[in-house]
N, C-alpha and C positions, 0 to 999 in steps of 0.2 A: 463361664460369662454369662452376663446376666442378657436376656431378650432387650431389654433399653439399649445396654451400649451395640448389641449386635446389630438395634435397627440404625443406631447413630451410622457407624462403621458404612452399613452398606449404604445408605445417602449420599455423604460423602464421596465414596466409591462412584457411584452413579453420575454424581453431580461433575466428579475428573471426565468421563467420558462424557457427555453431552457438550465438555466443550472441544472436546479432542484432545486429552494429554494423557489417560488413561492413569493407571497406578504404578509407575515402573520402579523394580528392586532400586536399580541405580539409575541416577538422575541428578544433572550434570547442570550448573550454572555457565553458561557460556556467554563471552564477552567480549567486546572489541571496540575498537576508539577510529574516528574520523583524523586523517592527518591531509592536510590538505596542504597542495601547492601553492605556491601565494607568491604575486609578483613583489616589487621593490615599492611600486606607486602601492600595490593592495592590501601589503601591509601595512602602510600607514592609516589605515581606514580601520576601521571598526569590524574586529571579527563577527561575520555573522553566519551561521553554520548550516549549508543549505538540508531542505527533506533530503534524507535518507531512512531507507528498512534492508535489514537482512533477514533471508531467510534460511534453514536449511531442511535440504529435500532428501527424507532419507532414499538410501538403498537399497532398502531391506523391506518388504509387506510385515506389516503389524496393525489390526485391528486397530490399537491406540494410537495408530496417527492419524486418525481418520478424523476429518473435517465434518461441523455441518453446519447447512446454509442459513442464511439467518435474513433480516429485513433491515438495511440500509438506508440514513436519508442525506441526499446532499443538497440544502439550503439555498434559491437563490433570491439572497436577499441584498441591494445595495449595486446589482451589477459584480454582485460576488460570491461564487462558491461556497459553502462553510458546512464541515471543513475542507481544506484542499486539500489532503490529502488523508486516503479511506483504504485501509487494509480489510478484504474479507475472503471468507469463504469460500471457496467454489461450487458454484449453482445458488448464490445469495442473491437477493433483489435490492436495488437501489433504489427509492423513489427520489426523483425531481422535482417538490414542490417548486412554484414558481410565486414568493412575496413580495415583487415588486408590481407596483404600478403599471407595469406594461408587457410585452410581448416578449417571451424568449425562445431561442428553437435552439436547444442542448443538440450535440452530436460526439462521437467519434467516429474518427476513420482510421485507427490506429493499429498493433500490434493485435492486441487485447480485444478487447470486445466493440464488435463496430455498430453503430447505430446510427438514426436519428429520427429524435422525436418531433420533429416538424413546428412550428409554429403553435405556441398555447400560453392562453392567457394570463392575468392576474388571478390570483387565487386556486386556479389549477393544478392538478398533479400530473404527471408519469413517470410510469416504474421500466425499469430494466432487468430482466437474470443476467447474469456475470454469466455464462455456462462455458468460459473458455480460460485457462490461466494464461494470467498475462497481466499486463504492464498497459493499461485504457488512458488517452489523455484525452480530457473534455471540455469542449469549449462554446461557446455560443456563436451559431452561426450569425447575430446580427452584433454583438455586442465583442471587439476582440480581446479586450481587456481580461477577461473572464478566463479563466483558468480552473482543472482540478486533477488529481489524478487518485486514479483507483488501481489496487494492485488484488489482484486475484490469483490466489495459493490453495494449494491444495493439500498443506501441511501446517500444522496448526505452531512449529517452531520459528516462531519469527520476532524482530524488534524494530521497532521505529527509531530513530537516535531520537536523543534528548542529551542536548548540549553536547553532541557530538561521540556521547558513549552509546552503548549499543550492548544489551543485557537480554538474555534467553533463558527462560529457566525451568526445570524439571526436563533437560533431556535428556531420552534416553542412553545410554551405551549404545553403540553401532557407528554405521559407517553413513556416511551424508555428502550432498553435494553443496558447499556455502555461493550461493548466488547475491548479488549486489545490486541496488538503486540506486543512484543519487541525483536528484534533481540538475538538468541543466548538462547533463555527461552525457555524452557519442556512446548507443548502445555498442559498439565496436569496444571502446574504453571498458563499460561496464563488464564486458562478458569473459576480459581476459584476467577480473578479477574472478572467475568464478573458479572454482576449484575442489576435490576430493577432501572431504576432513574426517579422521578417526575420532571420535566421543568416546572419552570411558575418565572415570575419576570423577571426584565433586565439584570441579572447577576447571574450565579448561579458558586458556585465553586467546583469541585467535590473533592480538597485535592489532597493527594498525590497518584501516580500509583506505587508501590513496582516491581522493578527493583531488580532480583536476580541475582549472579552471574552469566556469562555470559559461558554458556557450548559449546566449540568447538570440536566437533565432527567432523573426516571429513566425508564428504559425498563420497558414492559409485557410480561408472557408470551408463548407463542406463542399464548395463547386472543385477546391485545388486553385483557386484564386485569391489574389491578396486582397486584402478589408480595403475598401474605401474610405478611408480616415477622416477626408474630404466632409460627407454625406454625410447627414444627419437625421438617423431615423426617427420616425413617426412613434414606432411601436414603443 
C-alpha cells in the first residue's frame, strides 16, 4: 500500500475516534419508531410528533465508545431558546447568549445539571459545563414561556426522532441498555421503556417506542413558586 493511501486511511480512523464511534468491524444500523396512544378527539387533529430521543448505553467497556466534550450554544431570542432540544456529550459546555433587548435569567433545578445564571443583560453570554449525565430542563425565571431541554450523554449512540423515526448508525455488536426520552412524558413512564438489548448483524429494528398522551403541567420558577402571570416585568 502506498504512503498517500495509508495517510488517508489513518486520517479517517482518527476522525472517527474524535466523534467517539471508533472503527467497529461489525457495526449495525439500529432503527425504531414512535407509536402514540391518541384519544378519539386527538386523532381528529393533525399528527404532530413530540420531541424524542433514544440512546444506547454500552454494558461493556470499549475505548471506541468514549465521547469527546464540545462547545454548544442555546440562543435566547424573541423569548425563545434555539434550538429547543440539544443532545451533548458529557462534560460539554453550553453558552446561553442573550440576543433579546432585555434581561433573562436562565436556570435549571431538575435531575440533570442544576444551575442558576442569574439576571444578565442584552448582548451578554453566560455558560454552563454539563458535568452530570441526564436530562436538564431549562427555563427563564422571568419569562415563563421559555423552555429548552439539554440531554447529556456518555454514549455516542443516540438518535433524535425525525418524523417519528429513529436511526442510529455504526453501533458495534454487543449488549446495550436502551433509554428513551419523550417530551411531556412522566419519568416513571419513560423508565418502563428502559430495557437491555443485544446488537448483532447489520440491521436491528427495535420496533415501536410507546408515546402516551403528553402532559403539559406549568413549571415553577427558580424559587419553586408559580409565575406571576399578571405581572409585566420591566426587564
